[in-house]
N, C-alpha and C positions, 0 to 999 in steps of 0.2 A: 505494499501500500503505498502511496507516493502522492503529492500534490503537482499538479500540472499548472503552472503560473503562467499569468501573464498579466503585461503592466499597460497602463491606459498611454494609448498612442502621445497623448500630449498632457502636458502640467499643469499644475498651477502656478501662479508666479509666486507663493510661498508654499510651506510645507503643509501636509495634509493630517492633522493632528487625530483626525477622527470621521469614522464610515459607519454608518448602520443602514439594517435591511427595513425597509418601510415597505414592502410587499414582497412578492414572490421571487420577482424580476426587477425590483427596483430599490435603490439605495441611496440616502441620504449624505452629502457629505459636508463638513465646514472646513476654510483653510484659513493659513495667516493672510491671506490678500482678501479677505473680511467676504469671500464669496460663498452663497450656501446652492447648492447644486445638488438636483436628484438626476440619479443618472438610470440608463434602461442596461441591464448587464449584460443580457444577450447580444445588442447591438454595440454597446461602448458608446451610445448615445448622451450627452449631457443636457441637459435644461437648467438654466443658472436661474433663480428664483429672483423675484425681481425684489423682494425686500432684503436686499444686501445688509450685512451688519456695518454699524458706523465703525469708522476709520479707528476708534479708538479698542475695539475689539480684536483681540487677537487669541484664536482657540487651541486647546492645547489637546483636547481628547474627546472623543463623542462615543457614545454606547445609547443602545435602543433594543426594544422587543416588543415590535408592534403586532398587532393581532392578526398575523396572516390567516388564512384558511387553515394552514397547518396545525393551528392551534397554539397552546403555550410556548413558547421560547422560553429556557432558560436565559437566567439574564447574567451572562457570561461575558467578559468584555476586558480590553487594555487599559493601562493604563501608563502616560507618559507623564514625567517631570519635567518641565522646562522651566529657565530663570531668568532674570537676568534684563529682562524690558520693564520699562517703569509702566507703560502704558497697560491698559486694561485686556484682558486676556481671556478668553472663554477657555475654561479647563476642563468641560464636561457636557455632553448631551446625554440624556437618556429618557427616551420615550415609553411612554404609559398606554397601555390595552384601554380602551374607551370604546363601547359603541357609538360611532360616529364623532366622538370628539378627540382624538387623539392630539396630546400635548407631547414635549420635548421639553425636558427641563436641562437646561444649559447654565454651566455655571462659569464665570468670569473672574478673572484677576482682583479685580476690585471689592472681592465678597459680595458680589449681587448674582441670586439664581434669577434666571429668567422664564419662564413658561411660555414657552413659542407652539405652535402649528406647523405642520409639515410644509405648508407656504411659505415660513417664514415670519409670520406676523408675530409679534412678541404680544402676549395676550396679558401676562403679570410679571411685574418684579419685585423681588426680595430682597433687600438687605439682612444678609445670612452672617458673614464672618468678616472679621478683621484680618485684612491680608486676602490671599488670593482663595477663593470658594473651589477646593481642588476636585471634587467629585460629588457628583448628585446620582442615586439611584431610587427609583419607584421600588416599594415594598412588593413581595411577590407574596403576600398573604393574604391578596384579596384581587380581584380582576376588576381592570378598569382604573389601578391607582385610585381604589378606594381606601387603601391601607395607608396612604399616605408615602410621603419618601423620606430620606435620608442623607445627609451632606457634611462633607469634612473639610476643611481647610487649613491652611499654614497657621492658622492661630491655635491647632491643637486639639481644637472642640467638634466634638461628632452629634449633630441635631437630630429629631425628630421632626418631620413635618406632617402639616395636613395635606389634602391632598390641593385644596384652595391655598396653601400657602402660609397656614397659619401655624406658630412654633409648637408644638406638644410638649418636648420633652429635651433635657439634655442628656444626651446618653454617656459621653465620655467628656472628661477636661485634662489634656494632658500639654504637659510642658514642651510639646515639639509636634512637626506637622505631621498631621495623618494622610498620606500621599494614596493609602489603597483601600478598597474596601469592596466586600461581595455579600448579598444576601445567601442563605442557604433555599434549600427549593421550595420550601412552604413558610418560608419570611418569621421564622421562629428564632433564628439565629442570624448573627452578624458577624463576620471577619472584617478586622480592619488592622491595618498596620501604623507605627510609629516607629522612626529611627529602626532599629534592626529586629525591632520584637514586633509579635503578631498579636492579636486579642481576638478572643471569642465573647461575644456578648450573648447572654441569653436573654430574649426581650420580655418573656413572661415571668421573670425572675428576678429577685432582689440581691441574689450573690455577687461576688465580684467575677469579674469576667478572666475566661483562662488566659495566663499569658506565658508565653515561651519566647525564645530568640530563635527566629527563624533562619537568618543571614547573619554574615559577618559584615556587612553594608547595609545600606536604606534599603528597604525592600519596595518595590517601585509598582509591583502590580500583584494582584491575586484576583483569584478565580474559585467559585464553590460549585462545582455540579450537582445538581438537584437530582441528577439519577444515582449516582455512584457514592455521595456525601464526601466526596475527597476535594481539597482544597489545595491548588497547585498556586506557586510563588516564585517569582522572580525579584533578583535584586541587584544590586551594583558588585556584589561579590562575583557578576557574570555567571551563576550558577540557577536553575530552577530545581524548586522541591516539593516531593507531596507529601501531604500530610492528612490523618484522617480526619473525622470529623469532631475530634476531643484534641487536635494538636499534635497527635503523635506522630513523629518521624516515619516515612514510608520509604523514598526515595531520595536521593540527592545527586545532578547532574556532575558531570567533568566540567570544567570552566570554558567558555565558548569566548575569550578574550575582550568582550565588551559587556556593558551591563544588558540586562533585560529587561525590555521597557514594555513588554506588553505580553499576556497570557489569557488562554479562553478557551474553556471545555466546548466541546462538543452537544447537541441537543442529546444524543443519544448516551454522551458518557462514555464512550469506549475510547475515545483518542481526544487530545487538547495541542493545540497549538502554539510557539513559544516563538515571538520576534525580537530581534534586536539589529545591531547594525549590519546592514545588507545579507540578513538571515534570517530564514523562518524555517522551525523545526515542526515536522509533526511526531507525537510521543501517543504512546501506548497508555492506558490508563494505568498500568503498571511503570509506567515511568521510562522504560526501554524508548529510541527514536525507531520509528518506521522510517523517516526521509528525513533529508537536510539539503534545503536548496539557498540558492545563494544569490539571491536576485540583486540588481543595481539600481539599490531605491534608498539607500540611506537607510537611516533607523525608520523600522517599523513603531510608529507609534500608538498602534489600536489595531484590535484584531476582533471579527464579528463573523461567527457564522449565521449562517442561513437556517431555517427552521427546519429544514428538511437533514441536514448535517452533512449534506457534500458539498458545499460550496461555503468558500472563505472568502474576506474582503477585509484587507486592513489600506490604512493611510499611511504615508510613507514623507521621510523627512522631506525628499527631491519633488517634490509637490505630485505624483503621481497617484493613483489610485490602483491598487493590489487586486487582482483577482485568482483565486487557485482554486483546482475542482478535485476532488477526493478523486483517483485511477487507481487502476492496478489491485483492486479489491479482489483476494484470492480464496474460492470456497471449494473444497476435495471433498466428493462423496463417491467413496469406492473408488471405481478405475476413472469416475470423470474429474475433469477440473474445468472451474470456471472464473476466467480471469476477466477484470472490466479493463479494456484496453482505454476506451476514450468514452465521454459522455455518454455515447448514443451507442457506442459499441463493444458487446461481449465477445470472449474467444472461448470455445469450449475445446476441450482436447481429450482424448481416450489416452489416459497414463498407459493402458495395456497395448498401445498400437502406434508405430512411428509416424503413423500416416492419416490418422483419425483426426482431422481437426474442422473446426467450423466457426466461420465468423458470422454473427448474429447482429442484426442492426435494430433499430426503432426508432420510431419517428419523432421522439422528443428524448429530453435527457434522463437518464437513469437516473432511481431516487433510492430506490432498493431491488436486490435480486438475491435468492434464495437457490440452492441446489440441493436437491434430496430425491430418493424414492424413483429415479431415473425422470425426473421433472426438474425442468428450470422454470422458477418463477420471476418474471420482472417488473417493477412497477416504475412507470415513469411518472411523470406530472400529472400525465393525462389520462392514461390508458395500464391497463395489466396484460402483459404478454406471457402464456403458458407454453410452455417448448417441450416436447416430448422426445424422449433420446430415440423411438423409434423414428420420427422422421422430426432433424430438428429446424427443416425448410416450412412447415406448414403451424405455425404457432397458432394458437385461439387467443384471441384479443377481445378484451372486455375493457369499456371504456367506463371510467372511473367519474363519481359526480365532482363538478369544477366547485363546489362549496364547501366539500369533504378536508379539501386540503390534502398536502402529498401522506403516501405511507410512511408511517414511521417503525411497522415491524411487518417481516412477513414467519408464519411457523407455518411448519410441512408438516402432514402425516401420510401416511400410503393410498388414502383414499380422498382427502381433502385437505384445503389448507386454510388458513383464514390471513387478512389483510387487518391492520389495526389504523386506522384513522384518527382525527381529533374527537371524533364524538360517539363513534361506533366502531366496532369489530363486526368486519362482515366475512362469513365463510362460505367460500366455493369447491364446487368438484374442478376434476381437471379435464373436464370439459367447459369449463366455463359458467355453471350455471350457478346462479348464489341458490346455498343453502338456508341460509338463515343471517338476521343481522340483531347483535345484540347491541342494545345502547348504553352508553356510557354517561352517567350522570353529570354533568358540568361540578368541577369541584375547583377551586381556586388553589387550595394546598394540594391536589392531587398528583401523585408522580404519576408519570408516562409509565406505559407498561414495557418492559426488557424480556429479553430471552430468561431471564433468572425469575421474574416474576408472573409468566405465560406458558403454558404450553398446553399441547394438542394431542389426542388420540383419535383414531376413526371413530370413535363414539363419545369421547370426552374434551369440553376446554376446561383448563384451568386457569384461572386468574386471580389474582390476589387484588384486594381493595385497594383503591389508590388515595383513600383518606386512612380507613383504618385497618393499617397492615396487620393485625392479627387476626383478621377474615379473609378465608380463602374460599371462592367463587365458584360452584361449577356448574356448567350449562351441556345442553343437549345440543352437539352441531347442525343437527338437523332441524331442529324448530325453535332453537336459541332459547328454550325454556328450562326451569331448573332441573338437575340431573342427579340421579340416585337420591340420599336423603338428607337432599341441602348444604348448604356452606357448612364448612368445615370452621369451626372457630378454636383459636390457640388463645393460650393464656400470655404468651410472650408474640412484639412482632415476628412474622415471618420476612426473611431477608431473600429466600432462593425456593423454588418448588421445580419438580418434575414429575412426568407420569408414566408407567411403564404402557408401552406401544402393542404387545402381544397378547393373544389370548382372547377372550370373551369378555364383555362387561362386568360379569360376576368378579371375574379376576382382577380389574382396574386397581390399581392403588396408587394412591399421589403421597408423592416422597417430600417433605420439606425440612428447612433448616431455619432454625429461631435464630435471633439476634443474639443468643447466648453460645450458638453453636453448636446445640443440641439437634440431633437428626431425628426426625419422627415418620414413622408407614400411615397411611389414614385409609380408613375404609371406605368408597366412593356408598356403596350400600351395606348396611350393617347383615339384613337379612335377619333380622333379630337378636343377633350378637350384643350384646351389653357393650363392648371395648369396640372403640372406635379408631383409636390411635393407639401406637405401639414404639418405644423408642428403639430405635437401633445402633444408634451411636452418638459421638462428644466428639468437639471440637473439628465438627466437619465444616465442609465449603466446596463449592462448583460442583454440584451434582449434575450424573449425565445417566440417560437411561440406555440402554441397548436396544440396536432396533431391529434385532432376528430373535432375541429371547428377553426374559424380564429379569435380568442380570443389571446391576447398579454399581457405578463406579463413582467416587469421592475423593478428593484428599481431605486427610483427617490432621490437624496441626499445620497444616498450610506446606506439608514436606512428603507426606506420605501417601501416596497412591494405592486403594483399597479397592477391590469388588467383592460384593457380595452376590455368591451367585443365586440364593432365593430369599430374598429378603422379606417373603410375603409369610417365611417361617416363623416369622416375629409373634403373629396370631396363632399360631398353631402350636407349637415348641419352641419357647424363647430361648430355653438351656442350647438349643443346637443352633441358635444363630450365629455367635462368635466362631463356631467350628466351620459355617460356611464364608468364612471371610477369608479373602486372600489377600497379600499383598503383592505388588508388582514393582520390581527396578530395586532403588532403594534411598532414602532420605538424602542422601550427599548427590547423588547424580540429580535429582528434582532440585532443590536448593528450596528456598523460602519463597512464598508468593507466586506458587506457579497456577496454571489455571486448566483444566481440561477443556480442549476445545471439539473432541466427539468421542464417542463409543459406538465404531461402527463395525461391526460383524464380532473379530476376535479381537482388533484394533483399540485402544485407547492411546487417543492424541492428546498430547501435553505438552504446554508451551512454559517453558520456563520465565523467571522472571528478568531476564536477559533477553527475552525475544526468541529461542532457540525452541526449536519443535523438536522432541523426543516422542518415537512410537511405542508401546508397550504393548505384547502380546497376552491375552487370555489362553491358556490351553486350550486348542480344540477340542480336548474330552471334554468340558463342560456342555458344549454346545451339542455335541453327540448324544451325551448321556440324556439331556430334557430331550432330544430328538426322540431316542429311544422310548421314553417313557411316553411321549405324545401319541406314538405310535404302538402303545401296550407291550413294547417288547423289551419283559424286564429282566429276562436272560442274558439278550446282547446289552442291557444297563448293567448286570451285575457284573457281567466279563470285563465291562470297562473298567470298574472298580477294580477288580480283581488283578488287571494286568499292570495297572497304575498304581494302586496299592497307597492313595493321597486320602488323608482324612478331610481335606473339603468337598471329594466326589462322595465318599462314603457319607457325611453329612447332607450333601445334595441330595443323593439318592434316599435316604431316609426322609430327609422331608418331603421330598416328591410322594415316596410311598404312603406316607400320612395322610397329606392331601388327598391322591387317590383311594385311600381307604385298604392299601394293600398291606397289611399288619405283617404277613409271612416276610416279604421284602422288608419291611421295617425293621422286624426284630434281629432279622440277619445283619443290617448295616450296624443297629446298635450294638450287636456282639462284636463286629470289627472295633467300634468306637468304643469299647470297654466300657458299655452303659449298664452294667448287670443288673441294676435294679428297674430299668425300662425294659428290659429283654423278658424280666419275671413277669411284669406288669401288661407287656404286648401279648404274652404267652397266656397269661389270665383272659384278656380281654376276648383273644381268636377264640378260648373255649367257652365264651359267653355266648349262650344262645339267645336269652331273651333282649329283645330289640330295644326296650325299654332300659334295659341295662346296661347294655352294650354301647347305646347313644350316650348315657350317664359316664362310663368308664372313657371314651372316647374325650369329652368335654373334659373330665379331671384329667386326661393326660396332658390335655392343651391348656389346663391351669386355668380353665373357666371353672371355678369350682361352686360358685353362684348356680350358672347353668346346670351345673350335674346336680346339684341340690334340687333344683326345680324340679328337673325330670324325675328325679326319683320320690318325690312328693306327691306329682300329678300320677306317676304310674302307680300309688298307692305302695311305695316302699318306703315307709316313711322310718324303720329301724334302719335300715341300710344310709337313708341321707343322715339320720341322727350321728353313727359310726363315721360317717364321711366327715362330718364337722369336727367331730374329736379328733378323729387323725388331724386335722388342717388347723388345730386349736382355735375354732369359730366357736367358743364355747357359748356367746349369746345366743347364736341359733341352733344350738344343741338345745339349751334351755327351753328356748322357745317351741322347741319339737318335743322334748319332753313332758312337757306342761299339756301341750294339745293331746298327747296320747294317753296320760294319765299312767305312764309306765317309764322306766328306765332314768326317774329325778336323781335316785341316788349316784346312777353311772355317771351321770353328767357331774355332780357333786364332787364323786371320788377321783375321777381324771383329771378335775380343774384341782383338787389339792395335791393329786401326785405333781402335776405341771407349776404349781407354785414353789413346792418345797424343790424341785429340782433348779430351779431358778433363784433359790432363797429369798421370795415375797411371801407376805403376809394378806389373808383375804381383807380387802376393805370395801369392796362391792354389797351395798344392802341387800340386795335382791339375793344374792347367795347367802351371806348370814342369816337371813330370815329363813331360806329353806335349810340352811345346816342344823339350826335351833329345832325343827320338825322333823327331819329324817336322819335316819341312823345308816352311816356308812360300813356294809358289811361286804367284804369282798368276796366272800362264798358265795352270798346270794347273788351279789353283781355277775360274777361270773357261770353261774347257774343259769340266769335270767339270759346272760348274752349267748350261752349255748343254746338254749331253749329256742331263742328267736332267729338264731342262725338257724337252726334243724328247721324251723318253720319256712325259712326262706329259702332254702335249698330244696325243699319238698314242694313249693308253690313254682321254682324253677323249673322243676321236673315234670309238672302237670302240663300238658297241652293248654 
């Protein structure tokens, strides 16, 4: 991936400190020669506005976020610091989304803030700071700038203003100029810099801001990603650095030779751009560099991404406008490789052949494309192209709504795919027919969907709520209605999710990771089961489901690549789950902060923190074992396990056998795993002929004690239910059953006394103390009653 650059054919008489997007193909620029100009990017045509700035106004930076059809764009942009002129100097312009009334914030070196329209008319002027007002930004907490804006200046003050320019509060008072600031995605936090230090201010809390030393020189620019919650900074030490949302360091670059004056996150949060003197670098969210360009532009004072995240504009010191387009994005699926060569051209190559190449062209510039399941789906600004590997030259073309904005995300499954736009999620089949539309309620503070927060299978769409991050929605792609048992509610914010792609709807499982790094597996439909979620791991990140089986790959502790061969066994036999886990490679090879790119077939592709791609291979015996079970070829499955004699294969076969209720094979597998108590239990289970008791034992084997208790009671086997609860130390339930039976009250009290003596405790529960005063515990009598009831139960089992 790299940037294809183009400089404007002519330049202004002065530097261009700022440029912003004001439409899908229009930008707004301001320059030191007092010119306000609107550009048409595709035609490189400039339209000078009649309302030019006064001769005393000299701009230094510009930043905007107009309400394109694409929806809310992240407020990320560059900042440059210039000094030495006594004249009034415009230091920042930032636009506010407003229905039919777009306003631009323009700060000046005399401390004033001007609210102007895109036509250049000044609507309002505010006396804001002593000295230069360096920067002003609209709050991202509410649409239309209703949340007001914040400004900073050379006087070291950080002020919060209403949308009409009324001072609300003083957020910070420092003894040195505040040169950079930016909001987080929902407007609840603000990062700003003064000198070498950065600060994070909680807007709704009264506690002191988080402070840390970020650079060894002045911090000149900041940008906070609304998607990844990462902060990028640049400074006079000629380095850019990455921080998490709490200010902890993640990455530090090498020196670039010149101060870094601008930084800007792309709307997707996957990349960010850094500008300096004759330098423009495109970087991954992990910090490593995709590309380095050296335009003859002088210092790049400001950077601003388009809402679709594929175009970048910059204002340069030599008076030119820089326009860049992201190209050479590469996607690999099995033997197919897709590379975007130009704005409207994608090259396809079959890696298994030296001559199989295709050049695919679209009418408009490409915004997003995705390759998978032998299909290539390409979204342009106006159309969606569906290419099939069977015939690349005959795509299916679907027209997109003009007012829906550019596509921000494409997700593929084997039978359908989805397109995410600003206000809706549209589901199509590969013939181009729309299956359903899921409306997204507008939310000012809602984060956009990403590959980590949205997943699709043939019969299920999973997405995290944009505002309430602990809520996961489930939809049917055929009709857009709620699927399964409805949304999944977690007690902690969900950061990442995925769904398995194989099997029937009853086998569908949603895997998600919460903010603590705990990984959970959730049932889509419980089918009467009381348990819907099961924990499968800790310190987990970067989930990836396999496309051919229900295996799951993840990174543990950011450096261990692990694969669960049968994660759904967590609902059936939790003790078996660790045995189905295997580790690929070694942590020293992966390093920290690696990410999983894909899990296709038996190959797990991982990108290290330095950008290097590493392929790890799952032994093919796992997929072969699963295939044998699907075809009911149990002898061949056992033969595979005996040949390899690997613990994870025996554990996988044991789990598959339990799921398919082949307890003879399961008993054999547990024997190989040296789980003798389970071998004995399965032997007893196989010899059980009564269906109700058999189902109860299966539930007990799966750890579902309440369900086993319910099955026994409903079958009239109260004595067996009582003994089951005593065996699992559920004395309260056993006491309840004994009271209903009018029998075995002394049995419950006796076993509870023994239990308390073993753990060195005394009885304090008043219910048991009351019964102890009324009932005599005679173990001889207790054993006689137990033997009598066991004989009755055995006789009942033998009777037809």
